[in-house]
PQR file with spaces between the fields and no chain letter, atoms N, CA, C, O and H, PARSE charges and radii, in Angstrom:
ATOM       1  N    MET     1       0.827   -1.163    0.000 -0.4000 1.5000
ATOM       2  CA   MET     1       0.000    0.000    0.000 -0.0000 2.0000
ATOM       3  C    MET     1       0.887    1.248    0.000  0.5500 1.7000
ATOM       4  O    MET     1       1.899    1.296    0.700 -0.5500 1.4000
ATOM       5  N    ALA     2       0.499    2.263   -0.796 -0.4000 1.5000
ATOM       6  CA   ALA     2       1.300    3.477   -0.921 -0.0000 2.0000
ATOM       7  C    ALA     2       1.105    4.381    0.284  0.5500 1.7000
ATOM       8  O    ALA     2       0.043    4.402    0.907 -0.5500 1.4000
ATOM       9  H    ALA     2      -0.323    2.223   -1.364  0.4000 1.0000
ATOM      10  N    THR     3       2.146    5.121    0.593 -0.4000 1.5000
ATOM      11  CA   THR     3       2.032    6.059    1.719 -0.0000 2.0000
ATOM      12  C    THR     3       1.245    7.288    1.283  0.5500 1.7000
ATOM      13  O    THR     3       1.273    7.673    0.114 -0.5500 1.4000
ATOM      14  H    THR     3       3.009    5.104    0.087  0.4000 1.0000
ATOM      15  N    GLN     4       0.551    7.893    2.221 -0.4000 1.5000
ATOM      16  CA   GLN     4      -0.249    9.072    1.908 -0.0000 2.0000
ATOM      17  C    GLN     4       0.534   10.332    2.237  0.5500 1.7000
ATOM      18  O    GLN     4       1.254   10.396    3.233 -0.5500 1.4000
ATOM      19  H    GLN     4       0.528    7.581    3.171  0.4000 1.0000
ATOM      20  N    ARG     5       0.380   11.321    1.389 -0.4000 1.5000
ATOM      21  CA   ARG     5       1.033   12.597    1.598 -0.0000 2.0000
ATOM      22  C    ARG     5       0.226   13.396    2.630  0.5500 1.7000
ATOM      23  O    ARG     5      -0.996   13.505    2.526 -0.5500 1.4000
ATOM      24  H    ARG     5      -0.205   11.270    0.580  0.4000 1.0000
ATOM      25  N    THR     6       0.908   13.938    3.598 -0.4000 1.5000
ATOM      26  CA   THR     6       0.202   14.665    4.655 -0.0000 2.0000
ATOM      27  C    THR     6       0.330   16.171    4.519  0.5500 1.7000
ATOM      28  O    THR     6      -0.399   16.907    5.184 -0.5500 1.4000
ATOM      29  H    THR     6       1.900   13.850    3.682  0.4000 1.0000
ATOM      30  N    THR     7       1.239   16.653    3.673 -0.4000 1.5000
ATOM      31  CA   THR     7       1.386   18.099    3.490 -0.0000 2.0000
ATOM      32  C    THR     7       0.687   18.514    2.207  0.5500 1.7000
ATOM      33  O    THR     7       0.478   17.703    1.305 -0.5500 1.4000
ATOM      34  H    THR     7       1.832   16.056    3.133  0.4000 1.0000
ATOM      35  N    THR     8       0.334   19.770    2.140 -0.4000 1.5000
ATOM      36  CA   THR     8      -0.314   20.282    0.938 -0.0000 2.0000
ATOM      37  C    THR     8       0.636   21.207    0.209  0.5500 1.7000
ATOM      38  O    THR     8       1.485   21.848    0.828 -0.5500 1.4000
ATOM      39  H    THR     8       0.503   20.430    2.873  0.4000 1.0000
ATOM      40  N    LYS     9       0.498   21.276   -1.086 -0.4000 1.5000
ATOM      41  CA   LYS     9       1.328   22.153   -1.893 -0.0000 2.0000
ATOM      42  C    LYS     9       0.822   23.588   -1.774  0.5500 1.7000
ATOM      43  O    LYS     9      -0.375   23.828   -1.622 -0.5500 1.4000
ATOM      44  H    LYS     9      -0.192   20.755   -1.589  0.4000 1.0000
ATOM      45  N    THR    10       1.752   24.534   -1.847 -0.4000 1.5000
ATOM      46  CA   THR    10       1.354   25.936   -1.882 -0.0000 2.0000
ATOM      47  C    THR    10       1.061   26.312   -3.329  0.5500 1.7000
ATOM      48  O    THR    10       1.690   25.786   -4.248 -0.5500 1.4000
ATOM      49  H    THR    10       2.725   24.339   -1.971  0.4000 1.0000
ATOM      50  N    LEU    11       0.122   27.206   -3.533 -0.4000 1.5000
ATOM      51  CA   LEU    11      -0.241   27.623   -4.876 -0.0000 2.0000
ATOM      52  C    LEU    11       0.833   28.533   -5.451  0.5500 1.7000
ATOM      53  O    LEU    11       1.246   29.499   -4.810 -0.5500 1.4000
ATOM      54  H    LEU    11      -0.389   27.633   -2.787  0.4000 1.0000
ATOM      55  N    LYS    12       1.279   28.224   -6.652 -0.4000 1.5000
ATOM      56  CA   LYS    12       2.277   29.059   -7.305 -0.0000 2.0000
ATOM      57  C    LYS    12       1.653   30.346   -7.826  0.5500 1.7000
ATOM      58  O    LYS    12       2.248   31.416   -7.703 -0.5500 1.4000
ATOM      59  H    LYS    12       0.943   27.439   -7.172  0.4000 1.0000
ATOM      60  N    ASN    13       0.474   30.255   -8.399 -0.4000 1.5000
ATOM      61  CA   ASN    13      -0.229   31.418   -8.934 -0.0000 2.0000
ATOM      62  C    ASN    13      -1.576   31.533   -8.224  0.5500 1.7000
ATOM      63  O    ASN    13      -2.528   30.851   -8.604 -0.5500 1.4000
ATOM      64  H    ASN    13      -0.010   29.386   -8.499  0.4000 1.0000
ATOM      65  N    PRO    14      -1.673   32.379   -7.204 -0.5600 1.5000
ATOM      66  CA   PRO    14      -2.956   32.507   -6.521  0.2800 2.0000
ATOM      67  C    PRO    14      -4.004   33.115   -7.455  0.5500 1.7000
ATOM      68  O    PRO    14      -3.664   33.785   -8.430 -0.5500 1.4000
ATOM      69  N    ALA    15      -5.264   32.878   -7.150 -0.4000 1.5000
ATOM      70  CA   ALA    15      -6.357   33.372   -7.982 -0.0000 2.0000
ATOM      71  C    ALA    15      -6.354   34.897   -7.970  0.5500 1.7000
ATOM      72  O    ALA    15      -6.201   35.502   -6.909 -0.5500 1.4000
ATOM      73  H    ALA    15      -5.541   32.334   -6.358  0.4000 1.0000
ATOM      74  N    PRO    16      -6.522   35.531   -9.139 -0.5600 1.5000
ATOM      75  CA   PRO    16      -6.525   36.998   -9.181  0.2800 2.0000
ATOM      76  C    PRO    16      -7.778   37.557   -8.510  0.5500 1.7000
ATOM      77  O    PRO    16      -8.841   36.937   -8.505 -0.5500 1.4000
ATOM      78  N    VAL    17      -7.613   38.733   -7.956 -0.4000 1.5000
ATOM      79  CA   VAL    17      -8.736   39.401   -7.308 -0.0000 2.0000
ATOM      80  C    VAL    17      -9.660   39.914   -8.403  0.5500 1.7000
ATOM      81  O    VAL    17      -9.190   40.605   -9.307 -0.5500 1.4000
ATOM      82  H    VAL    17      -6.749   39.237   -7.961  0.4000 1.0000
ATOM      83  N    PRO    18     -10.966   39.602   -8.363 -0.5600 1.5000
ATOM      84  CA   PRO    18     -11.872   40.067   -9.411  0.2800 2.0000
ATOM      85  C    PRO    18     -11.990   41.589   -9.399  0.5500 1.7000
ATOM      86  O    PRO    18     -12.114   42.208   -8.343 -0.5500 1.4000
ATOM      87  N    VAL    19     -11.949   42.169  -10.575 -0.4000 1.5000
ATOM      88  CA   VAL    19     -12.045   43.614  -10.739 -0.0000 2.0000
ATOM      89  C    VAL    19     -13.497   43.977  -11.020  0.5500 1.7000
ATOM      90  O    VAL    19     -14.152   43.345  -11.849 -0.5500 1.4000
ATOM      91  H    VAL    19     -11.848   41.665  -11.433  0.4000 1.0000
ATOM      92  N    GLU    20     -13.997   44.995  -10.330 -0.4000 1.5000
ATOM      93  CA   GLU    20     -15.375   45.412  -10.568 -0.0000 2.0000
ATOM      94  C    GLU    20     -15.474   46.078  -11.933  0.5500 1.7000
ATOM      95  O    GLU    20     -14.656   46.938  -12.260 -0.5500 1.4000
ATOM      96  H    GLU    20     -13.465   45.508   -9.656  0.4000 1.0000
ATOM      97  N    PRO    21     -16.462   45.694  -12.733 -0.5600 1.5000
ATOM      98  CA   PRO    21     -16.609   46.306  -14.055  0.2800 2.0000
ATOM      99  C    PRO    21     -17.060   47.763  -13.938  0.5500 1.7000
ATOM     100  O    PRO    21     -17.797   48.126  -13.020 -0.5500 1.4000
ATOM     101  N    THR    22     -16.610   48.583  -14.873 -0.4000 1.5000
ATOM     102  CA   THR    22     -16.991   49.986  -14.872 -0.0000 2.0000
ATOM     103  C    THR    22     -18.370   50.154  -15.493  0.5500 1.7000
ATOM     104  O    THR    22     -18.830   49.302  -16.253 -0.5500 1.4000
ATOM     105  H    THR    22     -16.011   48.289  -15.618  0.4000 1.0000
ATOM     106  N    GLN    23     -19.019   51.257  -15.162 -0.4000 1.5000
ATOM     107  CA   GLN    23     -20.358   51.521  -15.678 -0.0000 2.0000
ATOM     108  C    GLN    23     -20.283   52.018  -17.117  0.5500 1.7000
ATOM     109  O    GLN    23     -19.312   52.653  -17.527 -0.5500 1.4000
ATOM     110  H    GLN    23     -18.645   51.949  -14.544  0.4000 1.0000
ATOM     111  N    CYS    24     -21.317   51.717  -17.857 -0.4000 1.5000
ATOM     112  CA   CYS    24     -21.446   52.191  -19.230 -0.0000 2.0000
ATOM     113  C    CYS    24     -21.712   53.702  -19.195  0.5500 1.7000
ATOM     114  O    CYS    24     -22.509   54.173  -18.385 -0.5500 1.4000
ATOM     115  H    CYS    24     -22.106   51.201  -17.524  0.4000 1.0000
ATOM     116  N    GLN    25     -21.046   54.457  -20.072 -0.4000 1.5000
ATOM     117  CA   GLN    25     -21.189   55.912  -20.069 -0.0000 2.0000
ATOM     118  C    GLN    25     -22.557   56.397  -20.561  0.5500 1.7000
ATOM     119  O    GLN    25     -23.148   57.243  -19.890 -0.5500 1.4000
ATOM     120  H    GLN    25     -20.398   54.074  -20.731  0.4000 1.0000
ATOM     121  N    PRO    26     -23.098   55.920  -21.683 -0.5600 1.5000
ATOM     122  CA   PRO    26     -24.376   56.463  -22.169  0.2800 2.0000
ATOM     123  C    PRO    26     -25.562   56.219  -21.227  0.5500 1.7000
ATOM     124  O    PRO    26     -26.433   57.078  -21.096 -0.5500 1.4000
ATOM     125  N    CYS    27     -25.599   55.066  -20.580 -0.4000 1.5000
ATOM     126  CA   CYS    27     -26.761   54.752  -19.744 -0.0000 2.0000
ATOM     127  C    CYS    27     -26.484   54.935  -18.263  0.5500 1.7000
ATOM     128  O    CYS    27     -27.414   54.875  -17.459 -0.5500 1.4000
ATOM     129  H    CYS    27     -24.891   54.367  -20.687  0.4000 1.0000
ATOM     130  N    GLY    28     -25.232   55.156  -17.875 -0.4000 1.5000
ATOM     131  CA   GLY    28     -24.897   55.341  -16.475 -0.0000 2.0000
ATOM     132  C    GLY    28     -25.011   54.071  -15.649  0.5500 1.7000
ATOM     133  O    GLY    28     -25.133   54.145  -14.426 -0.5500 1.4000
ATOM     134  H    GLY    28     -24.476   55.204  -18.528  0.4000 1.0000
ATOM     135  N    GLY    29     -24.975   52.913  -16.285 -0.4000 1.5000
ATOM     136  CA   GLY    29     -25.030   51.640  -15.577 -0.0000 2.0000
ATOM     137  C    GLY    29     -26.424   51.076  -15.406  0.5500 1.7000
ATOM     138  O    GLY    29     -26.575   49.987  -14.852 -0.5500 1.4000
ATOM     139  H    GLY    29     -24.876   52.853  -17.278  0.4000 1.0000
ATOM     140  N    SER    30     -27.458   51.786  -15.865 -0.4000 1.5000
ATOM     141  CA   SER    30     -28.822   51.283  -15.689 -0.0000 2.0000
ATOM     142  C    SER    30     -29.245   50.330  -16.804  0.5500 1.7000
ATOM     143  O    SER    30     -30.128   49.496  -16.600 -0.5500 1.4000
ATOM     144  H    SER    30     -27.336   52.671  -16.315  0.4000 1.0000
ATOM     145  N    GLY    31     -28.629   50.442  -17.975 -0.4000 1.5000
ATOM     146  CA   GLY    31     -29.005   49.590  -19.102 -0.0000 2.0000
ATOM     147  C    GLY    31     -30.107   50.179  -19.948  0.5500 1.7000
ATOM     148  O    GLY    31     -30.424   49.642  -21.010 -0.5500 1.4000
ATOM     149  H    GLY    31     -27.913   51.120  -18.140  0.4000 1.0000
ATOM     150  N    ASN    32     -30.712   51.296  -19.493 -0.4000 1.5000
ATOM     151  CA   ASN    32     -31.784   51.969  -20.229 -0.0000 2.0000
ATOM     152  C    ASN    32     -31.369   53.387  -20.565  0.5500 1.7000
ATOM     153  O    ASN    32     -30.684   54.044  -19.782 -0.5500 1.4000
ATOM     154  H    ASN    32     -30.455   51.733  -18.631  0.4000 1.0000
ATOM     155  N    VAL    33     -31.787   53.858  -21.735 -0.4000 1.5000
ATOM     156  CA   VAL    33     -31.561   55.242  -22.140 -0.0000 2.0000
ATOM     157  C    VAL    33     -32.899   55.843  -22.539  0.5500 1.7000
ATOM     158  O    VAL    33     -33.798   55.128  -22.980 -0.5500 1.4000
ATOM     159  H    VAL    33     -32.344   53.324  -22.372  0.4000 1.0000
ATOM     160  N    ALA    34     -33.033   57.149  -22.385 -0.4000 1.5000
ATOM     161  CA   ALA    34     -34.273   57.839  -22.756 -0.0000 2.0000
ATOM     162  C    ALA    34     -34.265   58.092  -24.255  0.5500 1.7000
ATOM     163  O    ALA    34     -33.294   58.613  -24.804 -0.5500 1.4000
ATOM     164  H    ALA    34     -32.303   57.730  -22.026  0.4000 1.0000
ATOM     165  N    ILE    35     -35.357   57.717  -24.911 -0.4000 1.5000
ATOM     166  CA   ILE    35     -35.515   57.920  -26.352 -0.0000 2.0000
ATOM     167  C    ILE    35     -36.690   58.861  -26.548  0.5500 1.7000
ATOM     168  O    ILE    35     -37.768   58.640  -25.997 -0.5500 1.4000
ATOM     169  H    ILE    35     -36.146   57.293  -24.465  0.4000 1.0000
ATOM     170  N    THR    36     -36.480   59.918  -27.337 -0.4000 1.5000
ATOM     171  CA   THR    36     -37.534   60.895  -27.587 -0.0000 2.0000
ATOM     172  C    THR    36     -38.571   60.309  -28.530  0.5500 1.7000
ATOM     173  O    THR    36     -38.229   59.720  -29.555 -0.5500 1.4000
ATOM     174  H    THR    36     -35.604   60.097  -27.785  0.4000 1.0000
ATOM     175  N    VAL    37     -39.841   60.474  -28.175 -0.4000 1.5000
ATOM     176  CA   VAL    37     -40.946   60.014  -29.011 -0.0000 2.0000
ATOM     177  C    VAL    37     -41.422   61.189  -29.844  0.5500 1.7000
ATOM     178  O    VAL    37     -41.723   62.253  -29.304 -0.5500 1.4000
ATOM     179  H    VAL    37     -40.118   60.952  -27.342  0.4000 1.0000
ATOM     180  N    ARG    38     -41.493   61.004  -31.165 -0.4000 1.5000
ATOM     181  CA   ARG    38     -41.916   62.069  -32.074 -0.0000 2.0000
ATOM     182  C    ARG    38     -43.202   61.658  -32.779  0.5500 1.7000
ATOM     183  O    ARG    38     -43.361   60.505  -33.181 -0.5500 1.4000
ATOM     184  H    ARG    38     -41.249   60.139  -31.603  0.4000 1.0000
ATOM     185  N    VAL    39     -44.116   62.613  -32.923 -0.4000 1.5000
ATOM     186  CA   VAL    39     -45.395   62.332  -33.581 -0.0000 2.0000
ATOM     187  C    VAL    39     -45.723   63.445  -34.562  0.5500 1.7000
ATOM     188  O    VAL    39     -45.153   64.535  -34.509 -0.5500 1.4000
ATOM     189  H    VAL    39     -43.986   63.549  -32.596  0.4000 1.0000
ATOM     190  N    GLY    40     -46.635   63.152  -35.441 -0.4000 1.5000
ATOM     191  CA   GLY    40     -47.151   64.148  -36.370 -0.0000 2.0000
ATOM     192  C    GLY    40     -46.335   64.268  -37.640  0.5500 1.7000
ATOM     193  O    GLY    40     -45.266   63.678  -37.796 -0.5500 1.4000
ATOM     194  H    GLY    40     -47.098   62.267  -35.484  0.4000 1.0000
ATOM     195  N    ARG    41     -46.895   65.068  -38.542 -0.4000 1.5000
ATOM     196  CA   ARG    41     -46.255   65.252  -39.833 -0.0000 2.0000
ATOM     197  C    ARG    41     -44.935   66.013  -39.702  0.5500 1.7000
ATOM     198  O    ARG    41     -43.988   65.760  -40.446 -0.5500 1.4000
ATOM     199  H    ARG    41     -47.763   65.548  -38.415  0.4000 1.0000
ATOM     200  N    LYS    42     -44.882   66.942  -38.755 -0.4000 1.5000
ATOM     201  CA   LYS    42     -43.666   67.727  -38.555 -0.0000 2.0000
ATOM     202  C    LYS    42     -42.716   67.072  -37.567  0.5500 1.7000
ATOM     203  O    LYS    42     -41.660   67.622  -37.252 -0.5500 1.4000
ATOM     204  H    LYS    42     -45.652   67.148  -38.150  0.4000 1.0000
ATOM     205  N    ARG    43     -43.092   65.899  -37.079 -0.4000 1.5000
ATOM     206  CA   ARG    43     -42.263   65.086  -36.168 -0.0000 2.0000
ATOM     207  C    ARG    43     -41.867   65.861  -34.918  0.5500 1.7000
ATOM     208  O    ARG    43     -40.689   65.953  -34.571 -0.5500 1.4000
ATOM     209  H    ARG    43     -43.949   65.452  -37.334  0.4000 1.0000
ATOM     210  N    ARG    44     -42.887   66.423  -34.239 -0.4000 1.5000
ATOM     211  CA   ARG    44     -42.608   67.173  -33.014 -0.0000 2.0000
ATOM     212  C    ARG    44     -42.447   66.212  -31.843  0.5500 1.7000
ATOM     213  O    ARG    44     -43.151   65.204  -31.776 -0.5500 1.4000
ATOM     214  H    ARG    44     -43.844   66.349  -34.520  0.4000 1.0000
ATOM     215  N    PRO    45     -41.533   66.502  -30.920 -0.5600 1.5000
ATOM     216  CA   PRO    45     -41.328   65.639  -29.755  0.2800 2.0000
ATOM     217  C    PRO    45     -42.447   65.819  -28.736  0.5500 1.7000
ATOM     218  O    PRO    45     -42.827   66.946  -28.420 -0.5500 1.4000
ATOM     219  N    VAL    46     -42.972   64.713  -28.223 -0.4000 1.5000
ATOM     220  CA   VAL    46     -44.053   64.781  -27.239 -0.0000 2.0000
ATOM     221  C    VAL    46     -43.666   64.159  -25.905  0.5500 1.7000
ATOM     222  O    VAL    46     -44.367   64.375  -24.916 -0.5500 1.4000
ATOM     223  H    VAL    46     -42.663   63.797  -28.480  0.4000 1.0000
ATOM     224  N    GLY    47     -42.600   63.411  -25.838 -0.4000 1.5000
ATOM     225  CA   GLY    47     -42.217   62.782  -24.580 -0.0000 2.0000
ATOM     226  C    GLY    47     -41.025   61.872  -24.781  0.5500 1.7000
ATOM     227  O    GLY    47     -40.387   61.868  -25.834 -0.5500 1.4000
ATOM     228  H    GLY    47     -42.030   63.235  -26.642  0.4000 1.0000
ATOM     229  N    GLN    48     -40.739   61.095  -23.736 -0.4000 1.5000
ATOM     230  CA   GLN    48     -39.630   60.157  -23.801 -0.0000 2.0000
ATOM     231  C    GLN    48     -40.066   58.807  -23.283  0.5500 1.7000
ATOM     232  O    GLN    48     -40.972   58.702  -22.456 -0.5500 1.4000
ATOM     233  H    GLN    48     -41.257   61.098  -22.881  0.4000 1.0000
ATOM     234  N    GLN    49     -39.413   57.780  -23.777 -0.4000 1.5000
ATOM     235  CA   GLN    49     -39.647   56.435  -23.275 -0.0000 2.0000
ATOM     236  C    GLN    49     -38.306   55.751  -23.090  0.5500 1.7000
ATOM     237  O    GLN    49     -37.308   56.155  -23.688 -0.5500 1.4000
ATOM     238  H    GLN    49     -38.677   57.865  -24.449  0.4000 1.0000
ATOM     239  N    ASP    50     -38.281   54.722  -22.267 -0.4000 1.5000
ATOM     240  CA   ASP    50     -37.049   53.988  -22.020 -0.0000 2.0000
ATOM     241  C    ASP    50     -36.756   53.048  -23.170  0.5500 1.7000
ATOM     242  O    ASP    50     -37.650   52.402  -23.719 -0.5500 1.4000
ATOM     243  H    ASP    50     -39.091   54.394  -21.781  0.4000 1.0000
ATOM     244  N    GLY    51     -35.478   52.988  -23.522 -0.4000 1.5000
ATOM     245  CA   GLY    51     -35.037   52.069  -24.566 -0.0000 2.0000
ATOM     246  C    GLY    51     -33.780   51.357  -24.124  0.5500 1.7000
ATOM     247  O    GLY    51     -33.104   51.807  -23.199 -0.5500 1.4000
ATOM     248  H    GLY    51     -34.752   53.512  -23.076  0.4000 1.0000
ATOM     249  N    LEU    52     -33.463   50.269  -24.763 -0.4000 1.5000
ATOM     250  CA   LEU    52     -32.285   49.468  -24.449 -0.0000 2.0000
ATOM     251  C    LEU    52     -31.030   50.200  -24.895  0.5500 1.7000
ATOM     252  O    LEU    52     -30.976   50.722  -26.008 -0.5500 1.4000
ATOM     253  H    LEU    52     -34.012   49.904  -25.515  0.4000 1.0000
ATOM     254  N    CYS    53     -30.033   50.240  -24.040 -0.4000 1.5000
ATOM     255  CA   CYS    53     -28.756   50.875  -24.381 -0.0000 2.0000
ATOM     256  C    CYS    53     -28.048   50.006  -25.414  0.5500 1.7000
ATOM     257  O    CYS    53     -27.816   48.820  -25.182 -0.5500 1.4000
ATOM     258  H    CYS    53     -30.077   49.816  -23.136  0.4000 1.0000
ATOM     259  N    LEU    54     -27.709   50.597  -26.547 -0.4000 1.5000
ATOM     260  CA   LEU    54     -27.065   49.834  -27.615 -0.0000 2.0000
ATOM     261  C    LEU    54     -25.569   49.689  -27.413  0.5500 1.7000
ATOM     262  O    LEU    54     -24.926   48.886  -28.089 -0.5500 1.4000
ATOM     263  H    LEU    54     -27.897   51.561  -26.736  0.4000 1.0000
ATOM     264  N    ASN    55     -25.011   50.452  -26.495 -0.4000 1.5000
ATOM     265  CA   ASN    55     -23.578   50.336  -26.220 -0.0000 2.0000
ATOM     266  C    ASN    55     -23.287   49.082  -25.403  0.5500 1.7000
ATOM     267  O    ASN    55     -22.382   48.320  -25.740 -0.5500 1.4000
ATOM     268  H    ASN    55     -25.533   51.104  -25.946  0.4000 1.0000
ATOM     269  N    CYS    56     -24.047   48.863  -24.331 -0.4000 1.5000
ATOM     270  CA   CYS    56     -23.787   47.719  -23.452 -0.0000 2.0000
ATOM     271  C    CYS    56     -24.847   46.627  -23.596  0.5500 1.7000
ATOM     272  O    CYS    56     -24.734   45.582  -22.955 -0.5500 1.4000
ATOM     273  H    CYS    56     -24.782   49.483  -24.057  0.4000 1.0000
ATOM     274  N    LEU    57     -25.862   46.843  -24.412 -0.4000 1.5000
ATOM     275  CA   LEU    57     -26.958   45.900  -24.655 -0.0000 2.0000
ATOM     276  C    LEU    57     -27.715   45.551  -23.365  0.5500 1.7000
ATOM     277  O    LEU    57     -28.138   44.412  -23.169 -0.5500 1.4000
ATOM     278  H    LEU    57     -25.954   47.692  -24.933  0.4000 1.0000
ATOM     279  N    GLY    58     -27.876   46.553  -22.493 -0.4000 1.5000
ATOM     280  CA   GLY    58     -28.691   46.365  -21.301 -0.0000 2.0000
ATOM     281  C    GLY    58     -27.981   45.801  -20.110  0.5500 1.7000
ATOM     282  O    GLY    58     -28.603   45.647  -19.059 -0.5500 1.4000
ATOM     283  H    GLY    58     -27.532   47.478  -22.652  0.4000 1.0000
ATOM     284  N    SER    59     -26.710   45.482  -20.211 -0.4000 1.5000
ATOM     285  CA   SER    59     -26.010   44.902  -19.062 -0.0000 2.0000
ATOM     286  C    SER    59     -25.571   45.959  -18.060  0.5500 1.7000
ATOM     287  O    SER    59     -25.442   45.661  -16.873 -0.5500 1.4000
ATOM     288  H    SER    59     -26.205   45.608  -21.065  0.4000 1.0000
ATOM     289  N    GLY    60     -25.339   47.195  -18.515 -0.4000 1.5000
ATOM     290  CA   GLY    60     -24.920   48.275  -17.637 -0.0000 2.0000
ATOM     291  C    GLY    60     -23.427   48.359  -17.414  0.5500 1.7000
ATOM     292  O    GLY    60     -22.957   49.276  -16.740 -0.5500 1.4000
ATOM     293  H    GLY    60     -25.444   47.437  -19.479  0.4000 1.0000
ATOM     294  N    THR    61     -22.666   47.424  -17.965 -0.4000 1.5000
ATOM     295  CA   THR    61     -21.218   47.454  -17.800 -0.0000 2.0000
ATOM     296  C    THR    61     -20.563   47.922  -19.092  0.5500 1.7000
ATOM     297  O    THR    61     -21.104   47.733  -20.182 -0.5500 1.4000
ATOM     298  H    THR    61     -23.047   46.680  -18.513  0.4000 1.0000
ATOM     299  N    ASP    62     -19.394   48.533  -18.956 -0.4000 1.5000
ATOM     300  CA   ASP    62     -18.681   49.057  -20.105 -0.0000 2.0000
ATOM     301  C    ASP    62     -18.084   47.899  -20.915  0.5500 1.7000
ATOM     302  O    ASP    62     -17.287   47.133  -20.374 -0.5500 1.4000
ATOM     303  H    ASP    62     -18.955   48.686  -18.071  0.4000 1.0000
ATOM     304  N    PRO    63     -18.449   47.750  -22.200 -0.5600 1.5000
ATOM     305  CA   PRO    63     -17.934   46.625  -22.979  0.2800 2.0000
ATOM     306  C    PRO    63     -16.464   46.784  -23.353  0.5500 1.7000
ATOM     307  O    PRO    63     -15.825   45.800  -23.727 -0.5500 1.4000
ATOM     308  N    ASP    64     -15.902   48.000  -23.264 -0.4000 1.5000
ATOM     309  CA   ASP    64     -14.520   48.232  -23.658 -0.0000 2.0000
ATOM     310  C    ASP    64     -13.548   48.036  -22.502  0.5500 1.7000
ATOM     311  O    ASP    64     -12.335   48.085  -22.700 -0.5500 1.4000
ATOM     312  H    ASP    64     -16.421   48.800  -22.960  0.4000 1.0000
ATOM     313  N    ALA    65     -14.068   47.813  -21.295 -0.4000 1.5000
ATOM     314  CA   ALA    65     -13.176   47.683  -20.138 -0.0000 2.0000
ATOM     315  C    ALA    65     -12.687   46.269  -19.958  0.5500 1.7000
ATOM     316  O    ALA    65     -11.928   45.992  -19.030 -0.5500 1.4000
ATOM     317  H    ALA    65     -15.054   47.772  -21.135  0.4000 1.0000
C-alpha cells in the first residue's frame, strides 16, 4: 500500500482578485436610455420612453473595459 502525503502544496499562482466592471457611459449603468418620441407630420417631440442601451446591450457594464 502506498504512503499518503500529509502536506499540501502551496499555490504558485494565486487566484486573481476580481475587478469590478466599470459603468457604461451612455446609460450610467442602468441599461436603459431615454428615447424621444416624435409624432405628427412635422415630427414634433411629445415625450420620452425607455429604450435598451445599444452600447452595453442592457447589461450596464462598459464593454470596452
